mmCIF entry with sequence, helices, sheets and N, C-alpha, C, O atoms, coordinates in Angstrom:
data_MODEL
# 
_entry.id   MODEL 
# 
_entity.id                         1 
_entity.type                       polymer 
_entity.pdbx_number_of_molecules   1 
# 
_entity_poly.entity_id                      1 
_entity_poly.type                           'polypeptide(L)' 
_entity_poly.nstd_linkage                   no 
_entity_poly.nstd_monomer                   no 
_entity_poly.pdbx_seq_one_letter_code       MKTLSKIAHIVSALSGVILVITIISIPKYDSMALNVFILTVSATMIIDNYSREC 
_entity_poly.pdbx_seq_one_letter_code_can   MKTLSKIAHIVSALSGVILVITIISIPKYDSMALNVFILTVSATMIIDNYSREC 
_entity_poly.pdbx_strand_id                 A 
# 
loop_
_entity_poly_seq.entity_id 
_entity_poly_seq.num 
_entity_poly_seq.mon_id 
_entity_poly_seq.hetero 
1 1  MET n 
1 2  LYS n 
1 3  THR n 
1 4  LEU n 
1 5  SER n 
1 6  LYS n 
1 7  ILE n 
1 8  ALA n 
1 9  HIS n 
1 10 ILE n 
1 11 VAL n 
1 12 SER n 
1 13 ALA n 
1 14 LEU n 
1 15 SER n 
1 16 GLY n 
1 17 VAL n 
1 18 ILE n 
1 19 LEU n 
1 20 VAL n 
1 21 ILE n 
1 22 THR n 
1 23 ILE n 
1 24 ILE n 
1 25 SER n 
1 26 ILE n 
1 27 PRO n 
1 28 LYS n 
1 29 TYR n 
1 30 ASP n 
1 31 SER n 
1 32 MET n 
1 33 ALA n 
1 34 LEU n 
1 35 ASN n 
1 36 VAL n 
1 37 PHE n 
1 38 ILE n 
1 39 LEU n 
1 40 THR n 
1 41 VAL n 
1 42 SER n 
1 43 ALA n 
1 44 THR n 
1 45 MET n 
1 46 ILE n 
1 47 ILE n 
1 48 ASP n 
1 49 ASN n 
1 50 TYR n 
1 51 SER n 
1 52 ARG n 
1 53 GLU n 
1 54 CYS n 
# 
_struct_asym.id          A 
_struct_asym.entity_id   1 
# 
loop_
_struct_conf.conf_type_id 
_struct_conf.id 
_struct_conf.pdbx_PDB_helix_id 
_struct_conf.beg_label_comp_id 
_struct_conf.beg_label_asym_id 
_struct_conf.beg_label_seq_id 
_struct_conf.pdbx_beg_PDB_ins_code 
_struct_conf.end_label_comp_id 
_struct_conf.end_label_asym_id 
_struct_conf.end_label_seq_id 
_struct_conf.pdbx_end_PDB_ins_code 
_struct_conf.beg_auth_comp_id 
_struct_conf.beg_auth_asym_id 
_struct_conf.beg_auth_seq_id 
_struct_conf.end_auth_comp_id 
_struct_conf.end_auth_asym_id 
_struct_conf.end_auth_seq_id 
_struct_conf.pdbx_PDB_helix_class 
_struct_conf.details 
_struct_conf.pdbx_PDB_helix_length 
HELX_P HELX_P1 AA1 LYS A 2  ? SER A 25 ? LYS A 2  SER A 25 1 ? 24 
HELX_P HELX_P2 AA2 PRO A 27 ? TYR A 29 ? PRO A 27 TYR A 29 5 ? 3  
HELX_P HELX_P3 AA3 ASP A 30 ? GLU A 53 ? ASP A 30 GLU A 53 1 ? 24 
# 
_struct_conf_type.id          HELX_P 
_struct_conf_type.criteria    ? 
_struct_conf_type.reference   ? 
# 
loop_
_atom_site.group_PDB 
_atom_site.id 
_atom_site.type_symbol 
_atom_site.label_atom_id 
_atom_site.label_alt_id 
_atom_site.label_comp_id 
_atom_site.label_asym_id 
_atom_site.label_entity_id 
_atom_site.label_seq_id 
_atom_site.pdbx_PDB_ins_code 
_atom_site.Cartn_x 
_atom_site.Cartn_y 
_atom_site.Cartn_z 
_atom_site.occupancy 
_atom_site.B_iso_or_equiv 
_atom_site.pdbx_formal_charge 
_atom_site.auth_seq_id 
_atom_site.auth_comp_id 
_atom_site.auth_asym_id 
_atom_site.auth_atom_id 
_atom_site.pdbx_PDB_model_num 
ATOM 1   N N  . MET A 1 1  ? 11.726 15.856 50.848 1.00 0.00 ? 1  MET A N  1 
ATOM 2   C CA . MET A 1 1  ? 12.543 15.479 49.765 1.00 0.00 ? 1  MET A CA 1 
ATOM 3   C C  . MET A 1 1  ? 13.729 16.501 49.441 1.00 0.00 ? 1  MET A C  1 
ATOM 4   O O  . MET A 1 1  ? 14.801 16.197 48.918 1.00 0.00 ? 1  MET A O  1 
ATOM 5   N N  . LYS A 1 2  ? 13.355 17.684 49.826 1.00 0.00 ? 2  LYS A N  1 
ATOM 6   C CA . LYS A 1 2  ? 14.363 18.771 49.446 1.00 0.00 ? 2  LYS A CA 1 
ATOM 7   C C  . LYS A 1 2  ? 15.624 18.630 50.353 1.00 0.00 ? 2  LYS A C  1 
ATOM 8   O O  . LYS A 1 2  ? 16.710 19.035 49.939 1.00 0.00 ? 2  LYS A O  1 
ATOM 9   N N  . THR A 1 3  ? 15.494 18.052 51.601 1.00 0.00 ? 3  THR A N  1 
ATOM 10  C CA . THR A 1 3  ? 16.541 17.811 52.399 1.00 0.00 ? 3  THR A CA 1 
ATOM 11  C C  . THR A 1 3  ? 17.528 16.683 51.731 1.00 0.00 ? 3  THR A C  1 
ATOM 12  O O  . THR A 1 3  ? 18.756 16.767 51.711 1.00 0.00 ? 3  THR A O  1 
ATOM 13  N N  . LEU A 1 4  ? 16.799 15.681 51.224 1.00 0.00 ? 4  LEU A N  1 
ATOM 14  C CA . LEU A 1 4  ? 17.620 14.677 50.507 1.00 0.00 ? 4  LEU A CA 1 
ATOM 15  C C  . LEU A 1 4  ? 18.335 15.134 49.384 1.00 0.00 ? 4  LEU A C  1 
ATOM 16  O O  . LEU A 1 4  ? 19.450 14.684 49.118 1.00 0.00 ? 4  LEU A O  1 
ATOM 17  N N  . SER A 1 5  ? 17.711 16.097 48.625 1.00 0.00 ? 5  SER A N  1 
ATOM 18  C CA . SER A 1 5  ? 18.419 16.759 47.430 1.00 0.00 ? 5  SER A CA 1 
ATOM 19  C C  . SER A 1 5  ? 19.539 17.571 47.871 1.00 0.00 ? 5  SER A C  1 
ATOM 20  O O  . SER A 1 5  ? 20.549 17.601 47.168 1.00 0.00 ? 5  SER A O  1 
ATOM 21  N N  . LYS A 1 6  ? 19.475 18.281 49.033 1.00 0.00 ? 6  LYS A N  1 
ATOM 22  C CA . LYS A 1 6  ? 20.589 19.072 49.558 1.00 0.00 ? 6  LYS A CA 1 
ATOM 23  C C  . LYS A 1 6  ? 21.706 18.164 50.053 1.00 0.00 ? 6  LYS A C  1 
ATOM 24  O O  . LYS A 1 6  ? 22.871 18.533 49.904 1.00 0.00 ? 6  LYS A O  1 
ATOM 25  N N  . ILE A 1 7  ? 21.423 16.991 50.636 1.00 0.00 ? 7  ILE A N  1 
ATOM 26  C CA . ILE A 1 7  ? 22.380 16.074 51.028 1.00 0.00 ? 7  ILE A CA 1 
ATOM 27  C C  . ILE A 1 7  ? 23.130 15.472 49.787 1.00 0.00 ? 7  ILE A C  1 
ATOM 28  O O  . ILE A 1 7  ? 24.346 15.281 49.786 1.00 0.00 ? 7  ILE A O  1 
ATOM 29  N N  . ALA A 1 8  ? 22.314 15.193 48.746 1.00 0.00 ? 8  ALA A N  1 
ATOM 30  C CA . ALA A 1 8  ? 23.102 14.679 47.649 1.00 0.00 ? 8  ALA A CA 1 
ATOM 31  C C  . ALA A 1 8  ? 23.889 15.622 46.879 1.00 0.00 ? 8  ALA A C  1 
ATOM 32  O O  . ALA A 1 8  ? 24.819 15.225 46.177 1.00 0.00 ? 8  ALA A O  1 
ATOM 33  N N  . HIS A 1 9  ? 23.540 16.972 46.975 1.00 0.00 ? 9  HIS A N  1 
ATOM 34  C CA . HIS A 1 9  ? 24.546 17.942 46.392 1.00 0.00 ? 9  HIS A CA 1 
ATOM 35  C C  . HIS A 1 9  ? 25.832 18.027 47.181 1.00 0.00 ? 9  HIS A C  1 
ATOM 36  O O  . HIS A 1 9  ? 26.929 18.088 46.625 1.00 0.00 ? 9  HIS A O  1 
ATOM 37  N N  . ILE A 1 10 ? 25.671 18.029 48.480 1.00 0.00 ? 10 ILE A N  1 
ATOM 38  C CA . ILE A 1 10 ? 26.754 18.018 49.356 1.00 0.00 ? 10 ILE A CA 1 
ATOM 39  C C  . ILE A 1 10 ? 27.640 16.806 49.221 1.00 0.00 ? 10 ILE A C  1 
ATOM 40  O O  . ILE A 1 10 ? 28.860 16.969 49.220 1.00 0.00 ? 10 ILE A O  1 
ATOM 41  N N  . VAL A 1 11 ? 27.144 15.662 49.112 1.00 0.00 ? 11 VAL A N  1 
ATOM 42  C CA . VAL A 1 11 ? 27.894 14.411 48.853 1.00 0.00 ? 11 VAL A CA 1 
ATOM 43  C C  . VAL A 1 11 ? 28.728 14.582 47.444 1.00 0.00 ? 11 VAL A C  1 
ATOM 44  O O  . VAL A 1 11 ? 29.917 14.278 47.345 1.00 0.00 ? 11 VAL A O  1 
ATOM 45  N N  . SER A 1 12 ? 28.008 15.063 46.471 1.00 0.00 ? 12 SER A N  1 
ATOM 46  C CA . SER A 1 12 ? 28.426 15.117 45.053 1.00 0.00 ? 12 SER A CA 1 
ATOM 47  C C  . SER A 1 12 ? 29.558 16.197 45.110 1.00 0.00 ? 12 SER A C  1 
ATOM 48  O O  . SER A 1 12 ? 30.564 15.995 44.430 1.00 0.00 ? 12 SER A O  1 
ATOM 49  N N  . ALA A 1 13 ? 29.469 17.308 45.859 1.00 0.00 ? 13 ALA A N  1 
ATOM 50  C CA . ALA A 1 13 ? 30.638 18.281 45.891 1.00 0.00 ? 13 ALA A CA 1 
ATOM 51  C C  . ALA A 1 13 ? 31.795 17.669 46.600 1.00 0.00 ? 13 ALA A C  1 
ATOM 52  O O  . ALA A 1 13 ? 32.940 17.815 46.171 1.00 0.00 ? 13 ALA A O  1 
ATOM 53  N N  . LEU A 1 14 ? 31.518 16.970 47.704 1.00 0.00 ? 14 LEU A N  1 
ATOM 54  C CA . LEU A 1 14 ? 32.663 16.239 48.417 1.00 0.00 ? 14 LEU A CA 1 
ATOM 55  C C  . LEU A 1 14 ? 33.283 15.213 47.602 1.00 0.00 ? 14 LEU A C  1 
ATOM 56  O O  . LEU A 1 14 ? 34.492 15.003 47.698 1.00 0.00 ? 14 LEU A O  1 
ATOM 57  N N  . SER A 1 15 ? 32.528 14.543 46.789 1.00 0.00 ? 15 SER A N  1 
ATOM 58  C CA . SER A 1 15 ? 33.067 13.597 45.821 1.00 0.00 ? 15 SER A CA 1 
ATOM 59  C C  . SER A 1 15 ? 33.994 14.190 44.849 1.00 0.00 ? 15 SER A C  1 
ATOM 60  O O  . SER A 1 15 ? 35.053 13.656 44.522 1.00 0.00 ? 15 SER A O  1 
ATOM 61  N N  . GLY A 1 16 ? 33.551 15.341 44.384 1.00 0.00 ? 16 GLY A N  1 
ATOM 62  C CA . GLY A 1 16 ? 34.424 16.060 43.410 1.00 0.00 ? 16 GLY A CA 1 
ATOM 63  C C  . GLY A 1 16 ? 35.677 16.566 43.964 1.00 0.00 ? 16 GLY A C  1 
ATOM 64  O O  . GLY A 1 16 ? 36.667 16.662 43.238 1.00 0.00 ? 16 GLY A O  1 
ATOM 65  N N  . VAL A 1 17 ? 35.709 16.913 45.258 1.00 0.00 ? 17 VAL A N  1 
ATOM 66  C CA . VAL A 1 17 ? 36.897 17.357 45.927 1.00 0.00 ? 17 VAL A CA 1 
ATOM 67  C C  . VAL A 1 17 ? 37.832 16.109 46.024 1.00 0.00 ? 17 VAL A C  1 
ATOM 68  O O  . VAL A 1 17 ? 39.004 16.118 45.647 1.00 0.00 ? 17 VAL A O  1 
ATOM 69  N N  . ILE A 1 18 ? 37.193 15.040 46.567 1.00 0.00 ? 18 ILE A N  1 
ATOM 70  C CA . ILE A 1 18 ? 38.024 13.895 46.603 1.00 0.00 ? 18 ILE A CA 1 
ATOM 71  C C  . ILE A 1 18 ? 38.637 13.357 45.379 1.00 0.00 ? 18 ILE A C  1 
ATOM 72  O O  . ILE A 1 18 ? 39.717 12.767 45.388 1.00 0.00 ? 18 ILE A O  1 
ATOM 73  N N  . LEU A 1 19 ? 37.875 13.588 44.239 1.00 0.00 ? 19 LEU A N  1 
ATOM 74  C CA . LEU A 1 19 ? 38.426 13.244 42.985 1.00 0.00 ? 19 LEU A CA 1 
ATOM 75  C C  . LEU A 1 19 ? 39.582 13.983 42.592 1.00 0.00 ? 19 LEU A C  1 
ATOM 76  O O  . LEU A 1 19 ? 40.562 13.404 42.124 1.00 0.00 ? 19 LEU A O  1 
ATOM 77  N N  . VAL A 1 20 ? 39.534 15.333 42.762 1.00 0.00 ? 20 VAL A N  1 
ATOM 78  C CA . VAL A 1 20 ? 40.720 16.193 42.518 1.00 0.00 ? 20 VAL A CA 1 
ATOM 79  C C  . VAL A 1 20 ? 41.950 15.805 43.357 1.00 0.00 ? 20 VAL A C  1 
ATOM 80  O O  . VAL A 1 20 ? 43.072 15.728 42.856 1.00 0.00 ? 20 VAL A O  1 
ATOM 81  N N  . ILE A 1 21 ? 41.706 15.577 44.592 1.00 0.00 ? 21 ILE A N  1 
ATOM 82  C CA . ILE A 1 21 ? 42.719 15.200 45.582 1.00 0.00 ? 21 ILE A CA 1 
ATOM 83  C C  . ILE A 1 21 ? 43.336 13.897 45.094 1.00 0.00 ? 21 ILE A C  1 
ATOM 84  O O  . ILE A 1 21 ? 44.562 13.794 45.051 1.00 0.00 ? 21 ILE A O  1 
ATOM 85  N N  . THR A 1 22 ? 42.591 12.960 44.747 1.00 0.00 ? 22 THR A N  1 
ATOM 86  C CA . THR A 1 22 ? 43.080 11.621 44.396 1.00 0.00 ? 22 THR A CA 1 
ATOM 87  C C  . THR A 1 22 ? 43.894 11.653 43.076 1.00 0.00 ? 22 THR A C  1 
ATOM 88  O O  . THR A 1 22 ? 44.903 10.971 42.900 1.00 0.00 ? 22 THR A O  1 
ATOM 89  N N  . ILE A 1 23 ? 43.376 12.491 42.181 1.00 0.00 ? 23 ILE A N  1 
ATOM 90  C CA . ILE A 1 23 ? 44.206 12.740 40.843 1.00 0.00 ? 23 ILE A CA 1 
ATOM 91  C C  . ILE A 1 23 ? 45.417 13.212 41.147 1.00 0.00 ? 23 ILE A C  1 
ATOM 92  O O  . ILE A 1 23 ? 46.412 12.713 40.623 1.00 0.00 ? 23 ILE A O  1 
ATOM 93  N N  . ILE A 1 24 ? 45.511 14.257 42.051 1.00 0.00 ? 24 ILE A N  1 
ATOM 94  C CA . ILE A 1 24 ? 46.813 14.971 42.237 1.00 0.00 ? 24 ILE A CA 1 
ATOM 95  C C  . ILE A 1 24 ? 47.667 14.133 43.089 1.00 0.00 ? 24 ILE A C  1 
ATOM 96  O O  . ILE A 1 24 ? 48.856 14.076 42.777 1.00 0.00 ? 24 ILE A O  1 
ATOM 97  N N  . SER A 1 25 ? 47.237 13.433 44.175 1.00 0.00 ? 25 SER A N  1 
ATOM 98  C CA . SER A 1 25 ? 48.137 12.743 45.162 1.00 0.00 ? 25 SER A CA 1 
ATOM 99  C C  . SER A 1 25 ? 48.364 11.317 44.676 1.00 0.00 ? 25 SER A C  1 
ATOM 100 O O  . SER A 1 25 ? 49.510 10.878 44.583 1.00 0.00 ? 25 SER A O  1 
ATOM 101 N N  . ILE A 1 26 ? 47.245 10.549 44.347 1.00 0.00 ? 26 ILE A N  1 
ATOM 102 C CA . ILE A 1 26 ? 47.355 9.140  44.057 1.00 0.00 ? 26 ILE A CA 1 
ATOM 103 C C  . ILE A 1 26 ? 46.927 8.832  42.726 1.00 0.00 ? 26 ILE A C  1 
ATOM 104 O O  . ILE A 1 26 ? 45.780 8.417  42.562 1.00 0.00 ? 26 ILE A O  1 
ATOM 105 N N  . PRO A 1 27 ? 47.764 8.992  41.675 1.00 0.00 ? 27 PRO A N  1 
ATOM 106 C CA . PRO A 1 27 ? 47.364 8.770  40.412 1.00 0.00 ? 27 PRO A CA 1 
ATOM 107 C C  . PRO A 1 27 ? 46.948 7.325  40.081 1.00 0.00 ? 27 PRO A C  1 
ATOM 108 O O  . PRO A 1 27 ? 46.298 7.121  39.055 1.00 0.00 ? 27 PRO A O  1 
ATOM 109 N N  . LYS A 1 28 ? 47.268 6.383  40.840 1.00 0.00 ? 28 LYS A N  1 
ATOM 110 C CA . LYS A 1 28 ? 46.970 4.968  40.675 1.00 0.00 ? 28 LYS A CA 1 
ATOM 111 C C  . LYS A 1 28 ? 45.482 4.722  40.824 1.00 0.00 ? 28 LYS A C  1 
ATOM 112 O O  . LYS A 1 28 ? 44.967 3.809  40.177 1.00 0.00 ? 28 LYS A O  1 
ATOM 113 N N  . TYR A 1 29 ? 44.817 5.419  41.572 1.00 0.00 ? 29 TYR A N  1 
ATOM 114 C CA . TYR A 1 29 ? 43.399 5.261  41.794 1.00 0.00 ? 29 TYR A CA 1 
ATOM 115 C C  . TYR A 1 29 ? 42.558 6.353  41.228 1.00 0.00 ? 29 TYR A C  1 
ATOM 116 O O  . TYR A 1 29 ? 41.445 6.586  41.699 1.00 0.00 ? 29 TYR A O  1 
ATOM 117 N N  . ASP A 1 30 ? 43.038 7.005  40.266 1.00 0.00 ? 30 ASP A N  1 
ATOM 118 C CA . ASP A 1 30 ? 42.219 8.101  39.569 1.00 0.00 ? 30 ASP A CA 1 
ATOM 119 C C  . ASP A 1 30 ? 41.104 7.548  38.772 1.00 0.00 ? 30 ASP A C  1 
ATOM 120 O O  . ASP A 1 30 ? 40.107 8.259  38.643 1.00 0.00 ? 30 ASP A O  1 
ATOM 121 N N  . SER A 1 31 ? 41.130 6.348  38.203 1.00 0.00 ? 31 SER A N  1 
ATOM 122 C CA . SER A 1 31 ? 40.007 5.845  37.417 1.00 0.00 ? 31 SER A CA 1 
ATOM 123 C C  . SER A 1 31 ? 38.870 5.419  38.357 1.00 0.00 ? 31 SER A C  1 
ATOM 124 O O  . SER A 1 31 ? 37.707 5.655  38.028 1.00 0.00 ? 31 SER A O  1 
ATOM 125 N N  . MET A 1 32 ? 39.155 4.802  39.507 1.00 0.00 ? 32 MET A N  1 
ATOM 126 C CA . MET A 1 32 ? 38.291 4.317  40.433 1.00 0.00 ? 32 MET A CA 1 
ATOM 127 C C  . MET A 1 32 ? 37.627 5.598  41.049 1.00 0.00 ? 32 MET A C  1 
ATOM 128 O O  . MET A 1 32 ? 36.407 5.603  41.209 1.00 0.00 ? 32 MET A O  1 
ATOM 129 N N  . ALA A 1 33 ? 38.357 6.644  41.388 1.00 0.00 ? 33 ALA A N  1 
ATOM 130 C CA . ALA A 1 33 ? 37.704 7.818  41.915 1.00 0.00 ? 33 ALA A CA 1 
ATOM 131 C C  . ALA A 1 33 ? 36.775 8.639  40.847 1.00 0.00 ? 33 ALA A C  1 
ATOM 132 O O  . ALA A 1 33 ? 35.765 9.274  41.152 1.00 0.00 ? 33 ALA A O  1 
ATOM 133 N N  . LEU A 1 34 ? 37.280 8.510  39.628 1.00 0.00 ? 34 LEU A N  1 
ATOM 134 C CA . LEU A 1 34 ? 36.324 9.095  38.525 1.00 0.00 ? 34 LEU A CA 1 
ATOM 135 C C  . LEU A 1 34 ? 34.960 8.281  38.486 1.00 0.00 ? 34 LEU A C  1 
ATOM 136 O O  . LEU A 1 34 ? 33.876 8.859  38.407 1.00 0.00 ? 34 LEU A O  1 
ATOM 137 N N  . ASN A 1 35 ? 35.071 7.073  38.540 1.00 0.00 ? 35 ASN A N  1 
ATOM 138 C CA . ASN A 1 35 ? 33.855 6.188  38.490 1.00 0.00 ? 35 ASN A CA 1 
ATOM 139 C C  . ASN A 1 35 ? 32.959 6.369  39.715 1.00 0.00 ? 35 ASN A C  1 
ATOM 140 O O  . ASN A 1 35 ? 31.740 6.303  39.554 1.00 0.00 ? 35 ASN A O  1 
ATOM 141 N N  . VAL A 1 36 ? 33.477 6.595  40.942 1.00 0.00 ? 36 VAL A N  1 
ATOM 142 C CA . VAL A 1 36 ? 32.644 6.994  42.046 1.00 0.00 ? 36 VAL A CA 1 
ATOM 143 C C  . VAL A 1 36 ? 32.064 8.335  41.844 1.00 0.00 ? 36 VAL A C  1 
ATOM 144 O O  . VAL A 1 36 ? 30.924 8.550  42.257 1.00 0.00 ? 36 VAL A O  1 
ATOM 145 N N  . PHE A 1 37 ? 32.746 9.264  41.241 1.00 0.00 ? 37 PHE A N  1 
ATOM 146 C CA . PHE A 1 37 ? 32.221 10.650 41.121 1.00 0.00 ? 37 PHE A CA 1 
ATOM 147 C C  . PHE A 1 37 ? 31.143 10.535 40.070 1.00 0.00 ? 37 PHE A C  1 
ATOM 148 O O  . PHE A 1 37 ? 30.079 11.126 40.253 1.00 0.00 ? 37 PHE A O  1 
ATOM 149 N N  . ILE A 1 38 ? 31.353 9.781  38.933 1.00 0.00 ? 38 ILE A N  1 
ATOM 150 C CA . ILE A 1 38 ? 30.258 9.763  37.982 1.00 0.00 ? 38 ILE A CA 1 
ATOM 151 C C  . ILE A 1 38 ? 28.990 9.109  38.649 1.00 0.00 ? 38 ILE A C  1 
ATOM 152 O O  . ILE A 1 38 ? 27.888 9.618  38.445 1.00 0.00 ? 38 ILE A O  1 
ATOM 153 N N  . LEU A 1 39 ? 29.103 8.144  39.334 1.00 0.00 ? 39 LEU A N  1 
ATOM 154 C CA . LEU A 1 39 ? 27.967 7.408  40.045 1.00 0.00 ? 39 LEU A CA 1 
ATOM 155 C C  . LEU A 1 39 ? 27.204 8.413  41.047 1.00 0.00 ? 39 LEU A C  1 
ATOM 156 O O  . LEU A 1 39 ? 25.978 8.458  41.147 1.00 0.00 ? 39 LEU A O  1 
ATOM 157 N N  . THR A 1 40 ? 28.043 9.156  41.721 1.00 0.00 ? 40 THR A N  1 
ATOM 158 C CA . THR A 1 40 ? 27.555 10.207 42.677 1.00 0.00 ? 40 THR A CA 1 
ATOM 159 C C  . THR A 1 40 ? 26.655 11.353 41.933 1.00 0.00 ? 40 THR A C  1 
ATOM 160 O O  . THR A 1 40 ? 25.531 11.721 42.273 1.00 0.00 ? 40 THR A O  1 
ATOM 161 N N  . VAL A 1 41 ? 27.394 11.799 40.887 1.00 0.00 ? 41 VAL A N  1 
ATOM 162 C CA . VAL A 1 41 ? 26.632 12.799 40.087 1.00 0.00 ? 41 VAL A CA 1 
ATOM 163 C C  . VAL A 1 41 ? 25.408 12.273 39.560 1.00 0.00 ? 41 VAL A C  1 
ATOM 164 O O  . VAL A 1 41 ? 24.380 12.945 39.642 1.00 0.00 ? 41 VAL A O  1 
ATOM 165 N N  . SER A 1 42 ? 25.414 11.071 38.996 1.00 0.00 ? 42 SER A N  1 
ATOM 166 C CA . SER A 1 42 ? 24.304 10.435 38.328 1.00 0.00 ? 42 SER A CA 1 
ATOM 167 C C  . SER A 1 42 ? 23.158 10.250 39.389 1.00 0.00 ? 42 SER A C  1 
ATOM 168 O O  . SER A 1 42 ? 21.984 10.468 39.087 1.00 0.00 ? 42 SER A O  1 
ATOM 169 N N  . ALA A 1 43 ? 23.535 9.847  40.616 1.00 0.00 ? 43 ALA A N  1 
ATOM 170 C CA . ALA A 1 43 ? 22.504 9.620  41.725 1.00 0.00 ? 43 ALA A CA 1 
ATOM 171 C C  . ALA A 1 43 ? 21.869 11.065 42.098 1.00 0.00 ? 43 ALA A C  1 
ATOM 172 O O  . ALA A 1 43 ? 20.653 11.195 42.239 1.00 0.00 ? 43 ALA A O  1 
ATOM 173 N N  . THR A 1 44 ? 22.725 12.076 42.239 1.00 0.00 ? 44 THR A N  1 
ATOM 174 C CA . THR A 1 44 ? 22.320 13.389 42.444 1.00 0.00 ? 44 THR A CA 1 
ATOM 175 C C  . THR A 1 44 ? 21.283 13.939 41.436 1.00 0.00 ? 44 THR A C  1 
ATOM 176 O O  . THR A 1 44 ? 20.237 14.483 41.790 1.00 0.00 ? 44 THR A O  1 
ATOM 177 N N  . MET A 1 45 ? 21.640 13.763 40.213 1.00 0.00 ? 45 MET A N  1 
ATOM 178 C CA . MET A 1 45 ? 20.686 14.049 39.099 1.00 0.00 ? 45 MET A CA 1 
ATOM 179 C C  . MET A 1 45 ? 19.360 13.391 39.287 1.00 0.00 ? 45 MET A C  1 
ATOM 180 O O  . MET A 1 45 ? 18.322 14.052 39.252 1.00 0.00 ? 45 MET A O  1 
ATOM 181 N N  . ILE A 1 46 ? 19.374 11.974 39.507 1.00 0.00 ? 46 ILE A N  1 
ATOM 182 C CA . ILE A 1 46 ? 18.078 11.345 39.726 1.00 0.00 ? 46 ILE A CA 1 
ATOM 183 C C  . ILE A 1 46 ? 17.342 11.782 40.877 1.00 0.00 ? 46 ILE A C  1 
ATOM 184 O O  . ILE A 1 46 ? 16.114 11.820 40.796 1.00 0.00 ? 46 ILE A O  1 
ATOM 185 N N  . ILE A 1 47 ? 17.917 12.115 41.930 1.00 0.00 ? 47 ILE A N  1 
ATOM 186 C CA . ILE A 1 47 ? 17.229 12.594 43.071 1.00 0.00 ? 47 ILE A CA 1 
ATOM 187 C C  . ILE A 1 47 ? 16.708 13.859 42.788 1.00 0.00 ? 47 ILE A C  1 
ATOM 188 O O  . ILE A 1 47 ? 15.588 14.127 43.221 1.00 0.00 ? 47 ILE A O  1 
ATOM 189 N N  . ASP A 1 48 ? 17.383 14.750 42.080 1.00 0.00 ? 48 ASP A N  1 
ATOM 190 C CA . ASP A 1 48 ? 16.889 16.190 41.776 1.00 0.00 ? 48 ASP A CA 1 
ATOM 191 C C  . ASP A 1 48 ? 15.666 15.988 40.811 1.00 0.00 ? 48 ASP A C  1 
ATOM 192 O O  . ASP A 1 48 ? 14.647 16.645 41.023 1.00 0.00 ? 48 ASP A O  1 
ATOM 193 N N  . ASN A 1 49 ? 15.720 15.176 39.844 1.00 0.00 ? 49 ASN A N  1 
ATOM 194 C CA . ASN A 1 49 ? 14.523 14.996 38.992 1.00 0.00 ? 49 ASN A CA 1 
ATOM 195 C C  . ASN A 1 49 ? 13.231 14.431 39.736 1.00 0.00 ? 49 ASN A C  1 
ATOM 196 O O  . ASN A 1 49 ? 12.087 14.830 39.521 1.00 0.00 ? 49 ASN A O  1 
ATOM 197 N N  . TYR A 1 50 ? 13.599 13.426 40.655 1.00 0.00 ? 50 TYR A N  1 
ATOM 198 C CA . TYR A 1 50 ? 12.434 12.990 41.432 1.00 0.00 ? 50 TYR A CA 1 
ATOM 199 C C  . TYR A 1 50 ? 11.944 13.983 42.355 1.00 0.00 ? 50 TYR A C  1 
ATOM 200 O O  . TYR A 1 50 ? 10.745 13.937 42.632 1.00 0.00 ? 50 TYR A O  1 
ATOM 201 N N  . SER A 1 51 ? 12.694 14.906 42.899 1.00 0.00 ? 51 SER A N  1 
ATOM 202 C CA . SER A 1 51 ? 12.382 15.989 43.863 1.00 0.00 ? 51 SER A CA 1 
ATOM 203 C C  . SER A 1 51 ? 11.459 16.987 43.112 1.00 0.00 ? 51 SER A C  1 
ATOM 204 O O  . SER A 1 51 ? 10.471 17.455 43.678 1.00 0.00 ? 51 SER A O  1 
ATOM 205 N N  . ARG A 1 52 ? 11.765 17.290 41.913 1.00 0.00 ? 52 ARG A N  1 
ATOM 206 C CA . ARG A 1 52 ? 10.924 18.161 41.173 1.00 0.00 ? 52 ARG A CA 1 
ATOM 207 C C  . ARG A 1 52 ? 9.592  17.690 40.694 1.00 0.00 ? 52 ARG A C  1 
ATOM 208 O O  . ARG A 1 52 ? 8.643  18.448 40.493 1.00 0.00 ? 52 ARG A O  1 
ATOM 209 N N  . GLU A 1 53 ? 9.571  16.456 40.530 1.00 0.00 ? 53 GLU A N  1 
ATOM 210 C CA . GLU A 1 53 ? 8.243  15.786 40.167 1.00 0.00 ? 53 GLU A CA 1 
ATOM 211 C C  . GLU A 1 53 ? 7.254  15.637 41.313 1.00 0.00 ? 53 GLU A C  1 
ATOM 212 O O  . GLU A 1 53 ? 6.054  15.488 41.084 1.00 0.00 ? 53 GLU A O  1 
ATOM 213 N N  . CYS A 1 54 ? 7.786  15.680 42.635 1.00 0.00 ? 54 CYS A N  1 
ATOM 214 C CA . CYS A 1 54 ? 6.953  15.587 43.789 1.00 0.00 ? 54 CYS A CA 1 
ATOM 215 C C  . CYS A 1 54 ? 6.421  16.860 44.203 1.00 0.00 ? 54 CYS A C  1 
ATOM 216 O O  . CYS A 1 54 ? 5.684  16.931 45.187 1.00 0.00 ? 54 CYS A O  1 
# 
């Protein structure tokens, strides 16, 4: 489960980078990128909480 947590953190970090790039270069899609980022961070938090309980 620790591997899944590490993967989730990497995906979350990449999503943050994509969010910043999207806001800078394509403002038209900034709200969609923000929604994806929020979903990714939420999933990462859920995976972390589940990993700590196991």
